[in-house]
N, C-alpha and C positions, 0 to 999 in steps of 0.2 A: 576800637579804642573808646573807652568811656570819656563823656564830657561832662565830668561832675564826680561829686563823691557819694557812692552809695550810703544812705543814712536812714535812720529810723527817728522820727520825732514825735513826741506825745505832748500835747498841750490842750489849750482851749481856743475855740474859734472866736476871733476878735470882731466879727461881722458875720452876717448872713452869707451864704455862698452866692456867688454871682454867676449868671449865665453869660456866655459869650459865643458868637459864632466866628470860627476861623476856617476860611477856605469851605464854607458850607457845612462844617462839622460843629456840633454842639459839644462845648467844653465848660468845666466849671472851674472857677477860682475861688480859693479860700485863704484866709489869714489865720495862721496857728501861732499863738503866743507861747513861748517856752519860758518858764522861770527857773533858771538854774539855781542851785543851792550852793553856796561857797563858805568856806570856814575862815573867819577873820577873827583873831585875838582869842581863838579857843571857842567862839560861839558860830553856829550855823545861821546864816542869814540869806535872804533872797538876794540874788543879783538882778540887775536890770533885765527886763524881759527882752527875749530875742523874738523877732518876729519873722516867720517863714511865709513868703508868698508862694502859695501852692497851687499848681495847675493840674487839673485832672483832664487828661486828653481821651481817655477811654470813654466813648459816647454813652454806653450802657452804665458804667460806674458814674459818670458825669451827672446822669439823670437822677440816679439815686442819692448822690450828694446833695443836689439841689432840693429833691423832694423831701429829704429825711434830716438834715442837719440845720441847725440854727446858732446864732450868736450865743457864745457861752458854753456851748456843748464841749465836752471833753472828747477828743479825737486823737488819733494816731495817723501817720502816714509814712510811707516807705517810698523811696524814689531817689533820684539824683540830685544833690544839691550843688548849686553854683553860687558864686558871690561876685558882687561888683561894688564898687564904691563910687558914690556921687555926693558931691559937696561935702566931703569928710564923713559920710554916713555909710556903713556897710549895709548892703541889701542882700538878703539870703533868699535865693528862689529854688524851689523844688518842683521837679517834673515827676508827679507822684504815679508809681504803678498800683499802688494799693492805698485806700482810704479806709480805716476802720473805727470801730467803737470799742474803747477799752472796757471790760466788763466789770471792773473795780468800782466804777461810779455810775454806770448806767443799767438799765434794765432793757432788754430787747425781746421781741417776739420775732422768731425766724419764721419766714414766709418763702417756703421753697420754690424754685423756679419750675414750671412746666416744661417738659421737653417737646419740642415741636416736631423733630424728626425730618423736617423738609428744608433744613438750611436756613430758616428764618431765625430771627432773634428770639430767644427764649421769653416766655412771659411770666410774670409773677402771679401766682394764686392770689385770690382775695384774702382779706384778713379772717374770712370765714373758713379756714382750713380745717381739716380733720384733726381730731385729737392726736397727740404724740403718740399713744400706743398703737393706734392704727396705723400711722406713718411709719413707725418701726417695723411692723410686720410686713409691710409692702416694700420696705426699703432693705436691699441685701446688705447694707452697711449699718443698718439701724438696729439689727438684731442684738440681744443682750446675752447671747451664748449661755443661757441658763443663770445669769446673774440678775438678781432683782434689783430694779431701778430704784433710787431713793426718792 
């Protein structure tokens, strides 16, 4: 049984990601602010910001969140949302399965993981990766099937 509502949120980080150890496991916590738009008297306006306290439990993903994201960055998260009320204020918590960067407001460089083949954690290549054309030739999914890339 699910213990929360599966949700997708896209907003801005309210502060830098925080590191925390839980039972010897490294996790990341972020705060995502979402500003809903509401129509009042025929005009669209910003509603008060909804803050989601997001926890990233996957150690590999948490490490990348900690190293890559900063206060103000536009991010998205998918996971289970729960809420509680404390002193008249509703708190929204999310246990995130996925944290991502929306490409509508961000530029990214993809650095593929190297396969280890021995059961160890995959390692990321350095930012000095091969050009995309070379990657596509060595990647069975990267072929363009006769279609010219733009």
